[in-house]
C-alpha positions in Angstrom: 0.0 0.0 0.0 2.9 2.3 0.9 4.4 1.6 -2.7 1.0 2.5 -4.2 0.8 5.8 -2.4 4.3 6.7 -3.3 3.6 6.0 -6.9 0.8 8.3 -6.8 3.1 11.1 -5.5 5.9 10.2 -8.0 3.6 10.6 -11.0 2.1 14.0 -9.5 5.8 15.2 -9.3 6.7 14.0 -12.6 3.6 15.7 -14.2 4.4 18.9 -12.3 8.0 18.9 -13.6 6.9 18.4 -17.1 4.3 21.0 -16.8 6.9 23.4 -15.2 9.3 23.0 -18.2 6.4 23.3 -20.7 5.3 26.7 -19.1 9.1 27.9 -19.0 9.3 27.0 -22.9 6.1 28.5 -23.6 6.9 31.7 -21.7 10.5 31.9 -23.5 8.9 31.6 -27.0 6.1 34.2 -25.8 8.9 36.8 -25.2 11.1 36.1 -28.3 8.5 35.6 -30.8 8.0 37.9 -33.7 4.7 39.5 -34.3 2.6 37.3 -37.1 0.2 39.1 -39.5 -3.1 37.3 -38.8 -4.1 36.2 -42.3 -7.1 34.0 -43.3 -4.6 31.2 -43.9 -3.2 31.4 -40.3 -6.9 31.7 -38.8 -7.9 28.6 -41.1 -5.1 26.6 -39.9 -5.9 27.3 -36.1 -9.5 26.4 -36.7 -8.2 23.0 -38.3 -6.0 22.6 -35.4 -8.8 23.1 -32.8 -11.2 20.6 -34.6 -8.8 17.8 -34.8 -7.6 18.2 -31.2 -11.1 18.5 -30.0 -12.1 15.2 -31.8 -9.4 12.9 -31.0 -9.6 9.1 -31.7 -10.1 7.2 -28.4 -7.9 4.4 -27.6 -6.9 2.5 -24.3 -5.7 4.7 -21.5 -5.9 7.8 -23.7 -6.2 9.3 -27.2 -4.5 10.3 -30.5 -5.1 12.8 -32.9 -4.3 13.7 -36.7 -2.9 17.5 -36.1 0.5 16.8 -36.8 0.5 17.7 -40.8 -1.4 21.0 -39.5 1.2 21.9 -36.8 4.1 21.2 -39.1 2.4 23.6 -41.8 2.3 26.2 -39.2 5.9 25.4 -38.4 7.0 25.8 -42.1 5.1 28.8 -42.6 5.3 30.8 -39.4 8.1 29.3 -37.5 8.9 27.3 -34.0 7.8 30.2 -31.7 4.2 30.3 -33.3 3.9 26.5 -33.3 4.8 26.4 -29.5 2.4 29.3 -28.8 -0.7 28.3 -30.9 -0.1 24.5 -30.2 0.1 25.2 -26.5 -2.9 27.6 -26.2 -5.1 25.4 -28.4 -4.6 22.1 -26.3 -4.8 24.3 -23.1 -8.4 25.7 -24.1 -9.8 22.2 -25.3 -8.5 20.9 -21.9 -10.3 23.8 -20.0 -13.4 23.2 -22.2 -13.5 19.6 -21.0 -13.1 20.8 -17.4 -10.0 18.7 -16.8 -8.2 18.9 -13.3 -5.4 21.5 -13.2 -2.6 18.9 -13.1 -3.9 17.7 -16.6 -4.9 20.9 -17.7 -1.1 22.0 -17.5 0.4 18.6 -18.3 -1.3 18.1 -21.8 0.0 21.2 -23.6 3.3 20.9 -21.8 4.1 17.4 -23.0 3.2 18.3 -26.5 5.0 21.6 -26.9 8.2 19.9 -25.3 8.0 16.8 -27.5 7.7 19.2 -30.7 10.6 21.5 -29.7 12.9 18.5 -28.8 11.9 17.0 -32.3 12.6 20.5 -34.0 16.1 20.7 -32.1 17.1 17.0 -33.2 15.9 17.5 -36.6 17.7 20.6 -37.3 20.9 19.3 -35.9 20.8 16.0 -38.1 20.1 18.1 -41.1 22.9 20.4 -40.5 25.4 17.6 -40.7 23.9 16.3 -44.0 25.7 17.1 -47.3 22.6 18.8 -49.0 24.3 18.8 -52.5 24.2 15.0 -52.6 20.3 14.9 -52.7 17.7 16.4 -54.4 15.5 19.2 -52.5 12.5 17.1 -52.3 14.5 14.2 -50.7 16.0 16.5 -48.1 12.5 18.0 -47.3 10.8 14.4 -46.9 13.8 13.2 -44.7 13.4 16.4 -42.7 9.9 15.8 -42.1 10.6 12.0 -41.6 13.0 13.0 -38.6 10.7 15.5 -37.0 7.4 13.6 -37.2 9.3 10.3 -35.9 11.0 12.3 -33.0 7.8 13.9 -32.1 5.8 10.6 -31.8 8.7 8.9 -30.0 9.3 11.6 -27.2 5.6 12.3 -26.8 4.7 8.6 -26.3 7.9 8.2 -24.0 6.8 11.2 -21.8 3.1 9.8 -21.6 4.1 6.0 -21.0 6.3 7.3 -17.9 3.1 8.8 -16.4 1.0 5.6 -17.3 3.5 3.5 -15.7 4.0 5.8 -12.4 0.4 6.1 -11.8 -1.3 3.7 -9.3 -3.9 2.6 -11.7 -3.1 -0.6 -13.4 -1.4 -0.2 -16.9 -1.4 -3.9 -18.5 0.6 -4.6 -21.5 -2.4 -5.1 -23.7 -3.1 -1.3 -23.1 0.2 -0.4 -24.0 -0.2 -2.3 -27.1 -3.6 -1.0 -28.0 -2.2 2.6 -27.3 0.8 2.2 -29.5 -1.4 0.8 -32.3 -3.6 3.9 -32.4 -0.4 5.9 -32.4 1.1 4.2 -35.3 -2.1 4.5 -37.5 -2.0 8.4 -36.5 1.8 8.5 -37.5 1.0 6.8 -40.8 -1.6 9.1 -41.8 0.4 12.2 -40.8 3.5 10.8 -42.5 1.5 10.3 -45.7 0.0 13.9 -45.6 3.5 15.3 -44.9 5.0 13.7 -48.1 2.1 15.2 -50.0 2.7 18.6 -48.7 6.3 18.6 -49.8 5.5 16.7 -53.2 2.9 19.2 -54.1 4.9 22.0 -52.8 7.8 21.0 -55.2 5.6 21.4 -58.1 5.3 24.8 -59.7 1.7 25.4 -59.1 1.7 29.3 -58.7 0.7 31.2 -55.4 -0.7 28.9 -52.6 -3.8 30.9 -51.2 -6.0 30.2 -48.3 -8.4 28.2 -50.4 -5.8 25.8 -51.3 -5.0 25.4 -47.6 -8.7 24.8 -47.2 -9.1 22.1 -49.8 -5.7 20.5 -48.9 -6.4 19.9 -45.2 -10.2 19.6 -45.4 -10.1 15.8 -46.0 -7.6 15.6 -42.9 -10.1 17.3 -40.8 -13.0 15.2 -42.5 -10.8 11.9 -41.5 -10.2 13.2 -38.2 -13.9 13.6 -37.4 -14.9 10.5 -39.1 -12.2 8.3 -37.4 -13.2 9.9 -34.0 -16.7 9.0 -34.5 -16.1 5.4 -35.7 -13.5 4.9 -32.8 -16.2 6.1 -30.4 -18.5 3.8 -31.9 -16.2 0.9 -31.7 -15.5 1.6 -28.1 -19.3 1.6 -27.3 -19.8 -1.4 -29.4 -17.1 -3.3 -27.3 -18.6 -1.9 -24.1 -22.1 -3.1 -25.2 -20.8 -6.5 -26.3 -18.9 -7.1 -22.8 -22.2 -6.1 -20.9 -24.1 -8.4 -23.1 -21.5 -11.2 -22.6 -21.7 -10.2 -18.7 -25.6 -10.9 -18.8 -25.4 -13.9 -20.7 -22.4 -15.6 -18.9 -23.9 -14.6 -15.6 -27.2 -16.3 -16.3 -25.5 -19.5 -17.5 -23.8 -19.5 -14.2 -27.0 -19.2 -12.3 -27.1 -22.8 -11.4 -23.5 -23.1 -10.5 -21.3 -21.9 -7.7 -18.5 -20.4 -9.8 -20.2 -17.0 -10.3 -17.7 -15.0 -8.3 -14.7 -15.5 -10.5 -17.0 -14.9 -13.5 -18.2 -11.5 -12.1 -14.6 -10.4 -11.4 -13.5 -11.3 -15.0 -16.5 -9.8 -16.7 -16.3 -6.5 -14.7 -12.4 -6.3 -15.6 -13.5 -6.7 -19.3 -15.9 -3.8 -19.1 -14.0 -1.1 -17.1 -10.6 -0.4 -15.4 -10.9 -0.2 -11.7 -9.1 -0.7 -8.4 -11.3 -2.6 -6.1 -14.6 -4.2 -6.8 -16.8 -5.1 -3.8 -20.2 -6.7 -3.6 -22.3 -6.7 -0.4 -25.7 -8.8 -0.2 -28.4 -9.0 2.4 -29.4 -12.5 3.4 -33.0 -13.6 3.9 -32.7 -12.9 7.4 -31.8 -9.1 6.7 -28.2 -9.4 7.6 -25.5 -7.9 5.3 -22.5 -9.9 4.1 -19.5 -9.0 2.3 -19.9 -11.6 -0.5 -17.2 -10.8 -3.1 -14.0 -8.7 -2.9 -11.6 -8.1 -5.6 -9.0 -5.9 -4.4 -8.3 -4.4 -0.8 -10.1 -2.8 2.1 -8.6 -1.7 5.3 -10.6 -4.2 7.3 -13.6 -6.8 6.5 -15.1 -6.4 9.7 -17.5 -3.5 9.4 -20.0 -1.6 11.8 -23.7 -1.6 11.2 -23.7 2.0 10.3 -21.9 1.2 7.1 -24.8 -1.2 6.2 -27.5 1.0 7.3 -26.1 3.8 5.0 -25.8 1.3 2.1 -29.5 0.2 2.7 -30.4 3.8 2.5 -29.1 4.1 -1.0 -31.8 4.8 -3.7 -29.9 5.4 -6.9 -26.3 5.1 -8.0 -24.0 7.5 -6.2 -20.4 8.8 -7.1 -17.9 10.3 -4.6 -14.9 11.5 -6.6 -13.5 14.8 -5.0 -10.3 15.1 -3.3 -10.5 15.0 0.5 -14.2 14.6 0.7 -16.6 11.9 2.0 -16.2 8.7 0.3 -19.8 7.3 1.2 -20.6 4.5 3.4 -17.2 2.8 3.1 -15.1 5.9 3.9 -13.3 4.3 6.8 -12.5 1.1 4.9 -11.3 2.2 1.6 -7.5 2.9 1.0 -6.4 6.2 1.4 -4.7 6.4 -2.1 -8.1 5.7 -3.8 -9.9 8.9 -4.9 -13.3 7.9 -6.5 -15.8 5.5 -5.4 -18.9 4.5 -7.0 -21.9 2.8 -5.2 -24.6 1.0 -7.2 -27.5 -0.4 -4.9 -29.0 -3.6 -6.2 -32.8 -2.8 -6.5 -35.5 -5.4 -6.7 -39.2 -3.9 -6.5 -37.6 -0.7 -4.6 -35.9 -3.2 -2.2 -32.2 -2.8 -1.6 -31.0 -6.6 -1.8 -27.3 -5.6 -2.0 -24.8 -3.0 -3.1 -22.2 -3.1 -5.7 -18.9 -0.8 -5.1 -16.2 0.1 -7.7 -13.2 2.3 -6.5 -10.4 4.0 -8.9 -7.3 5.7 -7.9 -7.9 9.3 -9.5 -10.4 11.9 -8.7 -13.1 12.3 -11.2 -12.3 9.3 -13.3 -15.8 7.8 -13.8 -17.1 8.6 -17.1 -20.5 8.8 -18.0 -20.1 5.5 -19.8 -18.6 3.9 -16.7 -21.6 4.9 -14.5 -23.9 3.7 -17.1 -22.1 0.5 -17.2 -22.0 0.0 -13.5 -25.8 0.8 -13.3 -26.5 -1.8 -15.9 -24.1 -4.5 -13.8 -26.1 -3.7 -10.8 -29.4 -4.4 -12.4 -27.9 -7.5 -13.7 -26.7 -8.7 -10.5 -29.9 -7.8 -8.7 -31.9 -9.8 -11.1 -29.3 -12.6 -10.8 -29.2 -13.0 -7.1 -33.0 -12.6 -7.0 -33.4 -15.6 -9.2 -30.8 -17.6 -7.4 -32.8 -17.0 -4.2 -36.0 -18.0 -5.8 -34.5 -21.1 -7.4 -33.1 -22.0 -4.1 -36.6 -21.6 -2.5 -38.0 -23.7 -5.2 -35.7 -26.3 -4.7 -36.2 -26.4 -0.9 -40.0 -26.4 -1.6 -39.6 -29.3 -3.9 -37.5 -31.2 -1.4 -39.9 -30.5 1.3 -42.8 -31.7 -1.0 -40.8 -35.0 -1.6 -40.2 -35.6 1.9 -43.9 -35.1 2.8 -44.6 -37.5 0.0 -42.2 -40.2 1.3 -43.7 -39.5 4.9 -47.2 -39.9 3.4 -46.5 -43.0 1.5 -44.9 -44.5 4.6 -47.9 -43.7 6.7 -50.5 -44.9 4.3 -48.6 -47.9 2.7 -45.8 -49.3 4.7 -47.2 -48.5 8.1 -50.7 -49.6 7.3 -49.2 -52.7 5.8 -47.0 -53.6 8.8 -50.1 -52.9 11.0 -52.1 -55.4 9.2 -49.5 -58.0 9.1 -49.0 -57.7 12.9 -52.9 -58.1 13.5 -52.7 -61.3 11.2 -49.9 -62.7 13.3 -51.5 -61.8 16.6 -54.9 -63.6 15.3 -52.8 -66.7 14.0 -51.4 -67.0 17.4 -54.6 -67.3 19.1 -55.9 -69.7 16.3 -52.8 -71.9 16.1 -54.1 -74.6 18.4 -58.0 -74.2 17.4 -57.6 -73.7 13.6 -54.3 -74.5 12.7 -55.2 -74.3 8.8 -56.5 -70.7 9.0 -53.6 -70.0 11.3 -51.3 -71.1 8.8 -53.0 -69.0 6.1 -52.8 -65.8 8.1 -49.1 -66.4 8.6 -48.6 -66.8 4.9 -50.7 -63.7 4.2 -48.4 -61.9 6.8 -45.3 -62.9 5.2 -46.3 -61.8 1.9 -47.6 -58.4 3.3 -44.0 -58.0 5.1 -42.1 -58.8 2.0 -44.1 -56.3 0.0 -43.5 -53.7 3.0 -39.8 -54.6 2.9 -39.7 -53.7 -1.0 -41.4 -50.3 -0.2 -38.9 -49.6 2.6 -36.0 -50.2 0.2 -37.6 -47.9 -2.4 -38.0 -45.3 0.1 -34.4 -45.5 1.1 -33.2 -45.4 -2.4 -35.4 -42.2 -2.8 -33.4 -40.7 -0.2 -30.0 -41.6 -1.5 -28.1 -38.8 -3.3 -29.6 -39.0 -7.0 -27.3 -40.0 -10.0 -27.7 -36.6 -11.6 -26.3 -35.0 -8.2 -23.1 -37.1 -8.4 -22.6 -37.2 -12.4 -24.7 -34.6 -13.8 -27.5 -35.3 -16.3 -25.4 -36.0 -19.6 -23.0 -38.4 -17.7 -25.9 -40.0 -15.7 -27.9 -41.0 -18.7 -24.9 -42.3 -20.7 -24.0 -44.4 -17.9 -27.4 -45.8 -17.5 -27.5 -46.7 -21.2 -24.1 -48.4 -21.0 -25.3 -50.4 -18.1 -28.6 -51.5 -20.1 -26.4 -52.5 -23.1 -24.2 -54.8 -20.8 -27.4 -56.8 -19.8 -27.2 -59.7 -22.2 -31.0 -60.7 -21.5 -31.9 -57.2 -23.1 -32.9 -57.5 -26.7 -33.7 -53.6 -26.7 -31.4 -51.5 -29.0 -30.8 -48.1 -27.4 -29.7 -45.1 -29.4 -28.5 -41.8 -27.9 -28.4 -38.5 -29.8 -27.5 -35.2 -28.4 -27.8 -32.0 -30.5 -26.8 -28.5 -29.7 -24.1 -27.3 -27.3 -24.5 -28.9 -23.8 -24.9 -26.2 -21.1 -25.3 -26.3 -17.2 -28.8 -27.5 -15.9 -30.1 -26.7 -12.5 -30.1 -29.7 -10.1 -33.8 -30.0 -9.9 -34.3 -29.7 -13.7 -31.6 -32.6 -14.0 -33.5 -34.7 -11.5 -36.9 -34.4 -13.4 -35.6 -35.0 -16.9 -33.7 -38.0 -15.5 -36.7 -39.3 -13.7 -38.8 -39.0 -16.9 -35.9 -40.7 -19.0 -35.5 -43.6 -16.7 -39.3 -44.2 -16.2 -39.7 -44.1 -19.8 -36.9 -46.6 -20.3 -38.1 -48.9 -17.6 -41.8 -48.9 -19.3 -40.3 -49.6 -22.6 -38.3 -52.6 -21.3 -41.1 -54.0 -19.1 -44.2 -53.3 -21.1 -43.6 -52.0 -24.7 -41.9 -55.3 -26.1 -39.8 -52.9 -28.2 -36.5 -53.7 -30.3 -35.5 -50.0 -30.6 -35.5 -47.0 -28.5 -34.2 -43.7 -29.7 -33.3 -41.1 -27.2 -32.7 -37.3 -28.3 -31.4 -34.7 -26.2 -31.6 -31.3 -28.0 -30.3 -27.9 -26.8 -32.4 -25.2 -28.7 -32.3 -21.4 -28.3 -35.1 -21.2 -25.9 -35.7 -24.7 -24.4 -34.3 -28.2 -24.1 -36.0 -31.2 -25.8 -36.0 -34.7 -24.3 -37.6 -36.9 -26.9 -37.9 -41.1 -26.4 -39.4 -42.9 -29.3 -39.8 -46.7 -29.3 -41.3 -49.2 -31.9 -43.2 -51.2 -29.1 -46.7 -52.4 -28.9 -47.9 -49.1 -27.7 -50.8 -48.5 -25.3 -54.2 -46.6 -24.6 -53.3 -43.4 -22.9 -56.7 -43.3 -21.3 -56.4 -46.8 -19.6 -52.8 -45.9 -18.4 -54.0 -42.7 -16.8 -56.6 -44.8 -15.1 -54.2 -47.2 -13.9 -51.6 -44.6 -12.7 -54.1 -43.0 -10.4 -54.6 -46.3 -8.7 -51.0 -47.2 -8.3 -48.4 -45.2 -6.1 -45.3 -46.0 -8.2 -43.7 -43.2 -10.4 -46.0 -43.4 -13.3 -47.7 -41.0 -15.9 -49.2 -38.7 -13.5 -46.1 -38.3 -11.3 -44.1 -37.6 -14.3 -46.6 -34.9 -15.4 -46.6 -33.2 -12.0 -42.7 -33.1 -11.9 -42.7 -31.5 -15.0 -45.1 -28.7 -14.0 -42.7 -27.9 -11.1 -40.1 -26.8 -13.4 -42.2 -25.2 -15.8 -41.9 -28.1 -18.5 -44.4 -29.7 -20.7 -44.7 -33.4 -20.9 -46.3 -34.9 -24.1 -47.0 -38.5 -24.5 -48.2 -40.0 -27.8 -49.0 -43.7 -28.2 -51.6 -45.9 -29.9 -51.9 -49.7 -29.5 -49.3 -51.4 -31.9 -48.1 -48.0 -33.2 -45.0 -47.5 -30.8 -45.0 -44.7 -28.0 -43.3 -41.3 -28.1 -42.5 -39.3 -25.0 -41.6 -35.8 -25.2 -40.3 -33.5 -22.4 -39.9 -29.7 -23.3 -38.0 -27.7 -20.6 -37.9 -23.9 -21.3 -34.6 -22.1 -20.6 -35.9 -19.0 -19.3 -32.3 -17.8 -19.0 -31.6 -20.6 -16.6 -30.8 -23.7 -18.6 -28.4 -24.5 -21.2 -26.9 -22.3 -23.7 -28.0 -19.4 -26.1 -26.9 -21.5 -29.3 -29.5 -22.7 -31.7 -29.8 -26.6 -32.3 
């Protein structure tokens, strides 16, 4: 933390040093410059310079412009003094219009005029040592332009890179590469334009007036405007894509426990930040620190912090130096200067708070705040869905326990009670009526065996489900492999999976496996089929499980009546289980025409992937 803090001060001192040199250079040329006649050409060049500087091309950790050919033309026509003054004042005015902090307001024009002045000195000293007579004038002019533009870009990028490396904010290699790619594009365009300036200037085309300057530089200004708009649209497109990926990937992780790492990765793709903190309220109303990507001075917090978070009604930004930093003021590291709080709201109820920090004051752009607001909305919906899904699973588990208890009470318990009564009666009649006593003992024995089978079924139902251990895909594949190993089984089973497999909620996996298993067992026991085709298809908005056999078929009406009178997992139970997960069960069968069972599970953003079958 101390190194981070020192880095912040070192970068401030460095920027101050550059600004001081730039001011001294500006002041010197202000004193020694010769007066210039304000012509239409001069005004036109200044206007073009202002437009190109005002509409730069954005890139990672900065921006680049196409102003160098205009600056070079001012340099050729009016000299180095006027370049230093006009360049510095123009950039200063634009930074002032954008209301940039004082250190940036002074640093930006300073680093540009220092870069150009040093490039001018190097360019002049190299040309003085070249034997001019050996080359044509055009070659010398293009060589001189190459020297001044190359050293300008190298020195300027070197100065900026030092600032970016010294700042406490992260400056990964991919940003440095992206920044330099933008600078190379700007360099190539400026170099081509500079070569055109000298080539056309070497032609005897008569007097060059203001209209010539206008028509020559208009394409450059238009290109600057167009490239700025395209680059900004591209940045916005990438941001929107990152937000879309955040939403889709988040929904895919709804049924898994790996959402924390996913959120950290996705927020890093969307914006640059220092700390990323997530607080959630439990169902009991208690606040918990759910995720921390970064550092806090302490993770043990007073209730006052959570009370202030709970009172947040909208997104709040604290980004002024030495001011209150919101609910986490006492827990944010002192080198961090901007904090953004985004409450997670569901039906006007705060269920959590998403907090992002940055190292510089006023560093949250409008795009950043919009992105964080979108992320907060996505997180609110995500955690609310997880809560509802958990409640649904708990409710289904409770219903299953109640069903088992009901089956034991009405089935096993009653059967055991009947068997006990018959045994008691047989004891009393064993001497007086041994034949009847023997019959009662035989009936009790059969009843006890049936009850033992029911007890085993109930115990099996309470064991961990195959899908809990293996997942749906592996469970059905393993079950099919077991059936294929059975030499007595003449049924040929084919499994077909279409689309891209995706995560499925545990309850959905259980229901799908139950339907699959019940259908396979019915096919083996009753259908007399020789072929069974099983299809699992992942489509855009639903998952399809379809099982088709070529068996003897059955009457659906009679099967429903039979299912109502039997307690085992039959058609009615399959249909009820499907309804619990919002799925639709379809059974199509006729005598001697085979059977087709279809289970359609809607995704609703919770199951599978977004790819079409």
